[in-house]
C-alpha positions as CSV (number, residue, x, y, z in Angstrom):
1,M,17.8,30.2,3.9
2,A,18.2,26.5,3.3
3,L,15.5,24.4,4.0
4,Q,15.3,20.4,4.0
5,T,11.7,20.5,2.2
6,N,9.6,17.3,3.0
7,W,7.4,15.4,0.4
8,D,4.4,16.4,2.6
9,D,5.6,20.2,2.5
10,L,5.8,20.2,-1.4
11,R,2.2,17.9,-1.5
12,L,1.1,20.1,0.5
13,L,2.1,23.4,-1.9
14,L,1.5,21.6,-4.8
15,A,-2.4,20.9,-3.8
16,V,-2.9,24.5,-3.3
17,S,-1.1,25.5,-6.7
18,R,-3.7,23.3,-8.7
19,R,-7.0,24.1,-6.6
20,G,-6.2,27.8,-5.9
21,S,-7.8,27.8,-2.5
22,F,-7.0,26.2,0.9
23,L,-10.2,24.9,1.1
24,Q,-10.3,23.0,-1.9
25,A,-6.6,21.9,-1.3
26,G,-7.6,20.4,2.1
27,Q,-10.8,18.8,0.8
28,L,-8.3,17.0,-1.7
29,L,-5.9,15.9,0.7
30,G,-8.3,14.9,3.4
31,I,-7.3,17.8,5.7
32,A,-8.8,21.1,7.5
33,A,-8.2,24.1,5.1
34,S,-7.1,25.5,8.6
35,T,-4.5,22.9,8.9
36,V,-3.6,23.9,5.5
37,S,-3.2,27.2,5.8
38,R,-1.5,26.5,9.6
39,R,1.5,24.5,7.6
40,L,2.1,26.3,4.9
41,T,2.7,29.6,7.0
42,Q,5.0,27.3,9.0
43,L,6.8,26.4,5.9
44,E,6.8,30.5,4.7
45,A,8.2,31.2,8.2
46,A,11.2,28.1,8.0
47,L,12.0,30.1,4.5
48,G,11.6,33.5,5.4
49,E,9.9,33.9,2.0
50,L,5.8,34.5,1.0
51,L,5.1,31.5,-1.1
52,V,1.2,32.0,-1.5
53,E,-0.5,35.3,-2.0
54,R,-3.6,35.3,0.2
55,G,-7.0,37.1,-1.5
56,V,-10.5,36.9,-1.1
57,E,-11.2,35.4,-4.2
58,G,-8.6,32.6,-3.3
59,C,-5.1,32.6,-3.4
60,W,-1.9,32.3,-5.9
61,L,1.8,31.6,-6.0
62,T,4.7,34.1,-5.5
63,S,7.7,33.3,-7.7
64,R,9.3,31.6,-5.0
65,G,6.1,29.6,-4.6
66,Q,6.2,28.7,-8.3
67,S,9.7,27.3,-8.1
68,L,9.1,25.1,-5.0
69,V,6.1,23.7,-7.0
70,E,8.2,22.8,-9.8
71,V,10.4,20.9,-7.5
72,A,7.2,19.3,-6.5
73,Q,6.2,18.1,-9.7
74,A,9.6,16.8,-10.7
75,A,9.3,15.3,-7.2
76,E,6.2,13.9,-7.7
77,A,7.5,12.1,-11.4
78,G,10.4,10.6,-9.4
79,L,7.7,9.2,-7.0
80,R,5.9,7.4,-9.9
81,R,9.2,6.5,-11.4
82,Q,10.0,4.9,-8.1
83,T,6.4,3.2,-7.4
84,A,6.8,1.5,-11.0
85,A,10.0,0.3,-10.3
86,G,9.3,-1.0,-7.0
87,I,6.2,-2.9,-8.3
88,S,8.5,-4.7,-10.9
89,E,11.1,-5.3,-8.4
90,L,8.8,-6.6,-5.5
91,H,9.5,-10.6,-4.9
92,T,7.9,-12.8,-7.5
93,G,7.0,-15.3,-4.7
94,L,3.7,-13.2,-3.5
95,S,0.9,-15.6,-3.0
96,G,-2.5,-14.2,-1.4
97,S,-6.3,-13.4,-2.7
98,V,-7.0,-9.3,-2.7
99,L,-10.9,-8.2,-2.1
100,V,-11.8,-5.2,-3.9
101,S,-14.8,-2.9,-3.9
102,A,-15.4,-0.8,-6.7
103,G,-18.6,1.1,-8.4
104,E,-19.4,-0.3,-11.7
105,G,-17.6,2.5,-13.3
106,F,-14.2,1.4,-12.1
107,S,-14.5,-1.9,-12.8
108,S,-12.4,-2.1,-16.2
109,C,-9.3,-0.3,-14.0
110,V,-9.7,-2.9,-11.2
111,L,-9.7,-5.7,-14.2
112,E,-6.8,-4.2,-15.7
113,A,-4.9,-4.1,-12.5
114,A,-5.9,-7.4,-11.9
115,S,-4.5,-8.5,-15.2
116,R,-1.3,-6.8,-14.6
117,F,-1.1,-8.2,-11.0
118,T,-1.8,-11.7,-11.7
119,S,0.9,-11.6,-14.7
120,L,3.6,-10.5,-12.3
121,H,2.3,-13.0,-9.4
122,P,0.8,-16.2,-10.4
123,R,0.2,-17.5,-7.1
124,C,-2.1,-14.3,-6.5
125,S,-5.8,-14.0,-7.1
126,V,-8.1,-11.1,-7.1
127,E,-11.8,-11.0,-6.4
128,L,-14.1,-7.7,-7.7
129,M,-17.1,-7.0,-5.9
130,V,-18.9,-4.4,-7.9
131,T,-20.8,-2.6,-5.2
132,A,-21.6,0.7,-4.1
133,D,-21.5,-0.2,-0.3
134,F,-18.7,1.6,1.2
135,H,-19.2,0.4,4.8
136,K,-17.7,-3.3,3.3
137,I,-14.2,-1.9,3.7
138,V,-14.5,-0.3,7.2
139,R,-16.1,-4.0,8.4
140,G,-13.3,-5.5,6.8
141,V,-15.0,-7.4,3.7
142,A,-12.9,-5.6,1.1
143,D,-9.1,-5.0,1.6
144,I,-9.0,-2.0,-1.1
145,A,-11.9,0.5,-2.6
146,V,-12.5,2.7,-5.5
147,R,-14.5,5.5,-4.1
148,T,-15.5,8.9,-5.0
149,A,-16.5,10.1,-1.6
150,H,-14.2,10.9,1.4
151,L,-16.2,10.1,4.3
152,G,-13.2,11.2,6.8
153,E,-13.2,7.7,8.6
154,P,-10.2,7.7,10.6
155,S,-9.5,3.9,10.9
156,L,-8.9,3.8,6.9
157,I,-6.2,5.2,4.7
158,Y,-7.7,7.8,1.6
159,R,-5.2,7.9,-1.4
160,P,-6.9,10.6,-3.6
161,I,-6.1,9.9,-7.1
162,G,-7.8,12.5,-9.1
163,R,-10.4,14.0,-10.5
164,L,-13.8,12.1,-12.3
165,A,-14.6,14.3,-15.0
166,Y,-18.2,13.9,-16.6
167,G,-20.1,14.6,-20.1
168,I,-23.5,14.2,-21.7
169,F,-22.5,11.7,-24.5
170,A,-24.4,10.0,-27.7
171,D,-23.7,7.2,-30.3
172,A,-23.1,8.7,-33.7
173,G,-26.2,6.6,-34.6
174,Y,-28.7,8.4,-32.7
175,L,-26.9,11.3,-33.6
176,K,-27.8,10.6,-37.2
177,R,-31.5,9.9,-36.8
178,F,-31.4,13.3,-34.8
179,P,-29.2,15.8,-36.2
180,G,-30.1,18.6,-34.6
181,V,-30.8,17.4,-30.9
182,T,-30.7,19.7,-27.9
183,P,-30.8,19.4,-24.1
184,A,-34.5,19.7,-24.1
185,T,-35.3,17.3,-27.2
186,A,-32.8,14.7,-26.5
187,V,-33.9,11.6,-25.1
188,N,-32.2,11.2,-21.8
189,I,-31.3,7.7,-20.3
190,A,-31.7,8.7,-16.8
191,L,-31.0,6.8,-13.4
192,L,-33.5,5.7,-10.8
193,P,-33.5,7.2,-7.3
194,P,-31.0,7.0,-5.3
195,L,-29.0,7.6,-8.6
196,D,-30.6,10.4,-9.9
197,M,-29.6,12.7,-7.0
198,L,-26.0,12.5,-7.9
199,P,-24.8,15.9,-8.8
200,Q,-23.9,15.5,-12.0
201,M,-27.4,14.3,-13.1
202,R,-29.0,17.4,-11.0
203,A,-26.8,19.7,-13.0
204,A,-27.9,18.0,-16.4
205,K,-31.3,18.3,-15.4
206,T,-31.2,21.9,-14.2
207,G,-29.4,22.7,-17.8
208,G,-32.2,21.2,-19.5
209,L,-31.7,17.5,-20.0
210,D,-35.1,16.4,-18.3
211,R,-36.7,14.1,-21.2
212,A,-36.4,10.8,-19.5
213,Q,-38.0,8.3,-21.5
214,I,-35.7,5.4,-20.3
215,S,-34.7,5.1,-16.5
216,V,-32.1,2.5,-14.9
217,N,-30.7,1.5,-12.2
218,S,-27.0,0.6,-13.5
219,F,-24.2,2.7,-14.8
220,A,-23.6,-0.5,-17.1
221,V,-27.0,-0.7,-18.5
222,Q,-27.3,3.0,-19.1
223,L,-23.9,3.1,-20.8
224,E,-25.1,0.2,-23.1
225,S,-28.6,1.5,-23.6
226,V,-26.2,4.9,-25.1
227,R,-24.5,2.2,-27.5
228,R,-27.5,0.7,-28.7
229,G,-28.7,4.3,-29.9
230,M,-31.3,4.7,-27.8
231,G,-30.6,8.2,-26.2
232,V,-27.9,10.2,-24.5
233,A,-26.8,9.9,-21.1
234,V,-24.8,11.8,-18.7
235,L,-21.4,9.4,-18.3
236,P,-17.9,9.7,-16.7
237,R,-15.4,10.0,-19.6
238,I,-13.7,7.1,-18.8
239,L,-16.4,5.1,-19.7
240,A,-17.7,7.3,-22.8
241,K,-15.0,5.9,-25.5
242,D,-15.8,5.9,-28.7
243,L,-19.1,7.9,-27.9
244,I,-19.4,11.5,-29.0
245,E,-19.9,14.1,-26.4
246,L,-22.7,16.7,-26.5
247,F,-23.6,20.0,-25.5
248,P,-20.2,21.2,-23.9
249,D,-21.1,24.2,-22.8
250,L,-23.1,22.6,-20.0
251,Q,-20.8,22.5,-17.5
252,L,-21.2,19.1,-15.0
253,P,-19.1,18.9,-11.5
254,D,-16.3,16.5,-11.1
255,M,-15.8,13.9,-8.4
256,E,-12.5,13.0,-6.6
257,V,-11.6,9.4,-6.6
258,Y,-10.0,7.7,-3.6
259,L,-8.4,4.5,-3.1
260,V,-9.3,3.3,0.4
261,T,-7.8,0.5,2.4
262,R,-7.1,-0.4,6.0
263,P,-3.6,0.3,7.5
264,Q,-3.4,-3.0,8.3
265,A,-3.9,-4.5,4.9
266,L,-1.2,-2.7,3.4
267,K,1.3,-4.7,6.3
268,Q,0.5,-7.6,3.7
269,A,3.1,-7.7,0.6
270,H,0.6,-8.9,-2.0
271,I,-1.9,-6.4,-1.2
272,K,0.6,-3.6,-0.9
273,C,1.5,-4.4,-4.3
274,F,-1.7,-4.8,-6.0
275,F,-2.6,-1.4,-4.2
276,A,0.2,0.2,-6.2
277,I,-0.7,-1.2,-9.7
278,L,-4.3,-0.4,-9.1
279,E,-3.0,3.4,-8.3
280,Q,-0.9,3.3,-11.6
281,V,-4.1,2.0,-13.8
282,L,-6.6,4.6,-12.1
283,L,-4.0,7.7,-12.5
284,E,-3.6,6.4,-16.3
285,A,-7.1,6.1,-16.7
286,L,-8.4,9.1,-15.3
287,S,-5.4,11.4,-17.1
288,I,-6.4,10.0,-20.7
289,A,-9.8,10.3,-20.3
290,N,-9.7,14.4,-18.8
291,A,-6.7,15.0,-21.6
292,E,-9.3,14.1,-24.2
293,G,-11.9,16.2,-22.7
294,Y,-9.6,18.9,-22.7
295,L,-8.8,18.3,-26.5
296,L,-12.6,18.6,-27.5
297,G,-12.5,22.1,-25.6
298,G,-13.0,21.2,-22.0
299,D,-10.6,22.0,-19.0
300,P,-8.2,19.7,-18.0
301,K,-9.1,18.2,-14.8
302,W,-6.9,15.7,-13.7
303,V,-5.1,15.9,-10.5
304,H,-2.7,13.4,-9.0
305,G,-3.7,12.1,-5.6
306,G,-1.2,14.2,-3.4
307,A,-1.2,16.9,-5.5
308,S,-5.2,16.7,-7.3
309,Q,-21.1,9.0,-5.8
310,N,-19.8,5.7,-6.9
311,N,-19.8,4.6,-10.1
C-alpha cells in the first residue's frame, strides 16, 4: 500500500528506533508515550504492516520498520543540508539583536554561533546571558535559551538537539602525581548546593567519588581547577577537551539538550537565522564530544533533535 509518509511520522519512528521504548521516545520529542503508541499504530494501519514489535522490555523494529528508519535518516540528512543552505541564502541585509540565555557549559557554543552569525550579518548583534534562570525566556527577557530540562511550558518551542554526555576527568599533571588514583582516593572538585544534586554528581558520589576537598558554585571554576591539576571532576565531554577521562566503568547519566524559544521570536528573520546557526553548532559539538567518548570505550550517545541541569 502506498503511503505519503510525512516527516513527523518518520521523526517519530526514528526516535523510537534510537531510544528503544515509547516512553523514552516521547520524552525526547516532548510528547506522551501514549501519543507515540497511538501515532505509530495509525502509521502501521495506514501501511498495513507492522513497524515495531512491542515487548515487556521495550520495542524493536521489524524489517519494514528498519527500512523506513533508513528513509528517515536520509530525510534527516537532507533537512540538515537544507538548513545549512538556507542559512547561506538568507537575506544578507538582516539587522537586529538576539538575546541568548545559556548555562556556562554552552557559552562556547553560543559564542561560536555568534561569530558565524555576525560574520554573515554584520548589522546584527548577539547578547549572551550566562545564567541558569529558565524563566527569563518565559517572561520574554531572552529570545533563545539553551537548556537541559523540558519543563513542558506550552507557550514555548522546545527543539531537542541531542544528549550531553558526562565523564570524570583529570589533567595529565594530576595523574603524574597520583598515577594509581581511584574514585576513593581522588580529590574531587565538587559543586556546592544546589548543583551537587545534579544526577551526574550524585551518581559519581554513589560510585565512590566522595573526597571533596574543594567545592565551587561555578562550572567554569570547576573546570579551571581541574586544568590546574587540583583534582578530578564530573564534567560534560564538550568541556573536557585536552583532559583525560577516568573510571570508564562508572556510568553517569546523560542530559537532554534543548533549544528553547517563543513562536513569536522565530517570526523575526534575524532570530530565526541565529536559531538555525546555533542548532548546527550544538549538533556539531555534541556529535564530536560523544564520538570521542565512544572511541575511548563509551557508548555512542548522540541523538539529533527530532530524532535524539543547566551547565
